[in-house]
VMD Tcl script that builds the backbone (N, CA, C; Angstrom):
set m [mol new atoms 228]
animate dup $m
set s [atomselect $m all]
$s set {name element resname resid chain x y z} {
  {N N MET 1 A 0.917 -0.891 0.036}
  {CA C MET 1 A -0.133 -0.001 -0.029}
  {C C MET 1 A 0.755 1.578 -0.152}
  {N N ARG 2 A 0.548 2.328 -0.493}
  {CA C ARG 2 A 1.174 3.768 -1.062}
  {C C ARG 2 A 0.048 4.660 -0.764}
  {N N ALA 3 A 0.153 5.871 0.117}
  {CA C ALA 3 A -0.205 6.909 -0.145}
  {C C ALA 3 A 0.388 7.935 -0.382}
  {N N ARG 4 A -0.335 8.976 -1.036}
  {CA C ARG 4 A 0.176 10.276 -1.538}
  {C C ARG 4 A -0.603 11.604 -1.557}
  {N N VAL 5 A -0.143 12.287 -0.350}
  {CA C VAL 5 A -0.925 13.902 -0.040}
  {C C VAL 5 A 0.171 15.088 -1.147}
  {N N THR 6 A -1.141 15.796 -1.287}
  {CA C THR 6 A -0.818 16.781 -2.087}
  {C C THR 6 A -1.733 17.714 -1.329}
  {N N GLY 7 A -0.969 18.764 -1.265}
  {CA C GLY 7 A -1.966 20.160 -0.093}
  {C C GLY 7 A -2.177 21.016 -1.493}
  {N N ARG 8 A -3.069 21.751 -1.370}
  {CA C ARG 8 A -3.462 22.786 -2.164}
  {C C ARG 8 A -3.362 23.992 -1.409}
  {N N MET 9 A -2.852 25.352 -1.960}
  {CA C MET 9 A -2.755 26.537 -0.755}
  {C C MET 9 A -3.584 27.197 -1.525}
  {N N ALA 10 A -3.794 28.292 -0.565}
  {CA C ALA 10 A -5.086 29.372 -0.713}
  {C C ALA 10 A -4.815 30.394 -0.135}
  {N N ARG 11 A -5.614 31.354 -0.415}
  {CA C ARG 11 A -5.542 32.811 0.396}
  {C C ARG 11 A -6.945 32.838 1.348}
  {N N ASN 12 A -6.117 33.037 2.494}
  {CA C ASN 12 A -7.390 33.456 3.426}
  {C C ASN 12 A -8.004 34.969 2.981}
  {N N GLU 13 A -9.163 35.084 3.932}
  {CA C GLU 13 A -9.719 36.656 3.972}
  {C C GLU 13 A -8.691 37.969 3.950}
  {N N ARG 14 A -7.735 37.654 4.429}
  {CA C ARG 14 A -6.659 38.724 4.905}
  {C C ARG 14 A -5.437 38.204 3.885}
  {N N GLY 15 A -5.541 37.793 2.882}
  {CA C GLY 15 A -4.625 37.401 1.959}
  {C C GLY 15 A -3.325 36.524 2.330}
  {N N ARG 16 A -3.403 36.008 3.695}
  {CA C ARG 16 A -2.448 35.150 3.968}
  {C C ARG 16 A -2.666 33.499 3.343}
  {N N THR 17 A -1.121 33.475 3.058}
  {CA C THR 17 A -1.261 32.190 2.353}
  {C C THR 17 A -1.634 30.988 3.441}
  {N N ARG 18 A -2.724 29.755 3.081}
  {CA C ARG 18 A -2.688 28.941 4.270}
  {C C ARG 18 A -2.794 27.333 3.367}
  {N N ILE 19 A -2.861 26.329 3.797}
  {CA C ILE 19 A -3.411 25.197 3.307}
  {C C ILE 19 A -4.691 25.457 3.243}
  {N N GLY 20 A -5.243 25.253 1.866}
  {CA C GLY 20 A -6.793 25.261 1.092}
  {C C GLY 20 A -7.615 23.755 1.258}
  {N N GLY 21 A -6.219 23.003 1.300}
  {CA C GLY 21 A -6.918 21.635 1.494}
  {C C GLY 21 A -6.071 20.680 1.120}
  {N N LEU 22 A -6.433 19.407 1.490}
  {CA C LEU 22 A -5.370 18.507 0.899}
  {C C LEU 22 A -6.015 17.329 0.358}
  {N N ASP 23 A -5.479 16.479 -0.740}
  {CA C ASP 23 A -5.820 15.135 -1.496}
  {C C ASP 23 A -5.286 14.414 -1.278}
  {N N VAL 24 A -5.903 13.033 -0.810}
  {CA C VAL 24 A -5.266 11.812 -0.782}
  {C C VAL 24 A -5.287 10.369 -1.782}
  {N N GLU 25 A -3.957 10.154 -1.945}
  {CA C GLU 25 A -4.742 9.324 -3.232}
  {C C GLU 25 A -3.818 8.015 -2.330}
  {N N ILE 26 A -4.649 7.070 -2.151}
  {CA C ILE 26 A -4.150 5.318 -1.650}
  {C C ILE 26 A -4.355 4.908 -3.032}
  {N N ARG 27 A -3.113 3.693 -3.194}
  {CA C ARG 27 A -2.830 2.949 -3.944}
  {C C ARG 27 A -2.577 1.412 -3.214}
  {N N LEU 28 A -3.881 0.469 -3.486}
  {CA C LEU 28 A -3.380 -0.870 -2.687}
  {C C LEU 28 A -2.543 -1.674 -3.467}
  {N N GLY 29 A -2.190 -2.683 -3.102}
  {CA C GLY 29 A -0.868 -3.660 -3.121}
  {C C GLY 29 A -1.572 -4.789 -4.459}
  {N N LYS 30 A -3.003 -4.931 -4.489}
  {CA C LYS 30 A -4.004 -6.112 -4.963}
  {C C LYS 30 A -4.669 -5.101 -5.879}
  {N N ALA 31 A -5.018 -5.634 -6.649}
  {CA C ALA 31 A -6.281 -5.421 -7.659}
  {C C ALA 31 A -7.647 -5.507 -6.580}
  {N N GLY 32 A -8.677 -5.095 -6.676}
  {CA C GLY 32 A -9.979 -4.807 -6.162}
  {C C GLY 32 A -10.553 -6.173 -5.838}
  {N N ASP 33 A -10.725 -6.782 -7.175}
  {CA C ASP 33 A -11.423 -7.960 -6.936}
  {C C ASP 33 A -10.503 -8.848 -6.415}
  {N N GLU 34 A -9.159 -8.616 -5.873}
  {CA C GLU 34 A -8.811 -9.875 -5.556}
  {C C GLU 34 A -8.615 -9.622 -3.534}
  {N N ILE 35 A -9.407 -8.707 -3.201}
  {CA C ILE 35 A -9.656 -8.214 -2.014}
  {C C ILE 35 A -10.642 -8.458 -1.282}
  {N N LYS 36 A -11.007 -9.676 -0.494}
  {CA C LYS 36 A -12.397 -9.991 0.261}
  {C C LYS 36 A -12.653 -8.682 1.294}
  {N N HIS 37 A -13.924 -8.770 0.765}
  {CA C HIS 37 A -15.142 -7.767 1.570}
  {C C HIS 37 A -14.474 -6.019 1.234}
  {N N SER 38 A -13.879 -6.005 -0.267}
  {CA C SER 38 A -13.353 -4.591 -0.326}
  {C C SER 38 A -14.540 -3.546 -0.137}
  {N N ASP 39 A -15.540 -3.992 -0.767}
  {CA C ASP 39 A -16.912 -3.292 -0.449}
  {C C ASP 39 A -16.970 -2.343 1.025}
  {N N ARG 40 A -17.629 -3.683 1.813}
  {CA C ARG 40 A -17.734 -2.970 3.116}
  {C C ARG 40 A -16.542 -2.310 3.888}
  {N N CYS 41 A -15.194 -2.231 3.214}
  {CA C CYS 41 A -13.973 -1.864 3.741}
  {C C CYS 41 A -13.881 -0.726 3.501}
  {N N LEU 42 A -14.433 -0.193 2.183}
  {CA C LEU 42 A -14.348 0.837 1.537}
  {C C LEU 42 A -15.277 1.554 1.810}
  {N N GLN 43 A -16.706 1.267 2.242}
  {CA C GLN 43 A -17.818 1.984 3.048}
  {C C GLN 43 A -17.639 2.717 4.535}
  {N N GLN 44 A -16.360 2.023 5.046}
  {CA C GLN 44 A -16.120 2.293 6.376}
  {C C GLN 44 A -15.280 2.923 6.878}
  {N N PHE 45 A -14.083 2.833 5.609}
  {CA C PHE 45 A -12.584 3.199 6.313}
  {C C PHE 45 A -12.568 4.589 6.714}
  {N N GLU 46 A -12.569 5.385 6.160}
  {CA C GLU 46 A -12.900 6.856 6.259}
  {C C GLU 46 A -12.859 6.865 7.698}
  {N N ASP 47 A -14.011 6.264 8.325}
  {CA C ASP 47 A -15.080 6.370 9.438}
  {C C ASP 47 A -13.835 6.229 10.663}
  {N N PHE 48 A -12.859 5.449 10.390}
  {CA C PHE 48 A -12.148 4.977 11.279}
  {C C PHE 48 A -10.479 5.085 10.721}
  {N N CYS 49 A -10.329 6.277 10.246}
  {CA C CYS 49 A -8.896 6.974 9.694}
  {C C CYS 49 A -8.990 7.916 10.789}
  {N N VAL 50 A -7.983 7.759 11.779}
  {CA C VAL 50 A -7.611 8.680 12.788}
  {C C VAL 50 A -7.303 10.182 12.390}
  {N N VAL 51 A -6.300 10.077 11.754}
  {CA C VAL 51 A -5.741 11.254 10.720}
  {C C VAL 51 A -6.809 12.464 10.221}
  {N N THR 52 A -7.816 11.476 8.853}
  {CA C THR 52 A -8.342 11.922 8.041}
  {C C THR 52 A -9.719 12.718 8.659}
  {N N GLU 53 A -10.422 11.984 10.089}
  {CA C GLU 53 A -11.316 12.369 10.988}
  {C C GLU 53 A -10.720 13.778 11.756}
  {N N SER 54 A -9.209 13.458 12.156}
  {CA C SER 54 A -8.879 14.805 12.934}
  {C C SER 54 A -8.816 15.877 12.307}
  {N N VAL 55 A -8.259 15.582 11.395}
  {CA C VAL 55 A -7.879 16.772 10.269}
  {C C VAL 55 A -9.373 17.566 9.792}
  {N N ARG 56 A -10.212 16.862 9.497}
  {CA C ARG 56 A -11.258 17.329 8.700}
  {C C ARG 56 A -12.000 17.740 10.086}
  {N N ARG 57 A -11.985 17.655 11.074}
  {CA C ARG 57 A -12.538 18.474 12.625}
  {C C ARG 57 A -12.007 19.692 12.994}
  {N N GLY 58 A -10.657 19.440 12.673}
  {CA C GLY 58 A -9.655 20.677 13.486}
  {C C GLY 58 A -9.079 20.132 14.423}
  {N N ILE 59 A -8.033 20.389 14.146}
  {CA C ILE 59 A -7.420 19.724 15.211}
  {C C ILE 59 A -6.567 21.062 16.181}
  {N N PRO 60 A -6.947 21.215 17.584}
  {CA C PRO 60 A -6.460 22.346 18.449}
  {C C PRO 60 A -5.075 22.421 18.338}
  {N N VAL 61 A -4.698 23.905 18.232}
  {CA C VAL 61 A -3.095 23.669 17.923}
  {C C VAL 61 A -2.864 24.804 19.062}
  {N N GLY 62 A -2.112 24.564 19.895}
  {CA C GLY 62 A -1.310 25.568 21.194}
  {C C GLY 62 A -0.419 26.085 20.364}
  {N N VAL 63 A 0.435 27.562 20.765}
  {CA C VAL 63 A 1.533 27.920 20.435}
  {C C VAL 63 A 1.861 28.670 21.462}
  {N N ARG 64 A 3.537 28.187 21.730}
  {CA C ARG 64 A 3.939 29.019 22.710}
  {C C ARG 64 A 5.753 29.413 21.882}
  {N N VAL 65 A 5.758 31.041 21.965}
  {CA C VAL 65 A 6.740 31.045 21.569}
  {C C VAL 65 A 7.875 31.498 23.216}
  {N N LEU 66 A 9.423 30.730 22.842}
  {CA C LEU 66 A 10.147 31.278 24.000}
  {C C LEU 66 A 11.580 31.748 23.302}
  {N N ASP 67 A 12.008 32.900 24.420}
  {CA C ASP 67 A 13.550 33.283 23.891}
  {C C ASP 67 A 14.319 32.069 24.283}
  {N N SER 68 A 15.834 32.934 24.265}
  {CA C SER 68 A 16.669 31.740 24.260}
  {C C SER 68 A 16.844 31.677 26.002}
  {N N THR 69 A 16.453 31.862 26.824}
  {CA C THR 69 A 16.578 31.728 28.229}
  {C C THR 69 A 15.554 31.249 28.612}
  {N N GLY 70 A 14.310 30.543 27.734}
  {CA C GLY 70 A 13.677 30.005 28.356}
  {C C GLY 70 A 12.064 30.338 28.734}
  {N N ARG 71 A 11.996 31.726 28.640}
  {CA C ARG 71 A 11.080 32.654 29.016}
  {C C ARG 71 A 9.646 32.512 27.690}
  {N N THR 72 A 8.890 32.554 28.454}
  {CA C THR 72 A 7.511 32.769 27.345}
  {C C THR 72 A 7.245 34.104 26.969}
  {N N LEU 73 A 7.658 34.395 25.814}
  {CA C LEU 73 A 7.359 35.557 25.138}
  {C C LEU 73 A 5.695 35.813 24.479}
  {N N TYR 74 A 4.874 34.613 24.007}
  {CA C TYR 74 A 3.862 34.199 23.659}
  {C C TYR 74 A 3.029 32.797 23.867}
  {N N GLU 75 A 1.973 33.086 24.132}
  {CA C GLU 75 A 1.398 31.841 24.352}
  {C C GLU 75 A -0.332 31.801 23.891}
  {N N ALA 76 A -0.946 30.678 23.476}
  {CA C ALA 76 A -2.024 31.297 23.069}
  {C C ALA 76 A -2.636 29.833 22.835}
}
mol reanalyze $m
mol bondsrecalc $m
mol representation Tube
mol addrep $m
């Protein structure tokens, strides 16, 4: 199995560059008709994918900026 992810860049409402979306291509190591229960698997796999569902729902991001002495200058 191989997976390839391609990011699409976009500008937000303030003109800043952001990741506008991700396209994932999964290439299996066998022909589809050689895989048992492939129909059932394809209907369910995204629901069980930790990464896909986490990213789609938005992962909370904490940011902290420290100076060279370890003092916190910014935290959000």
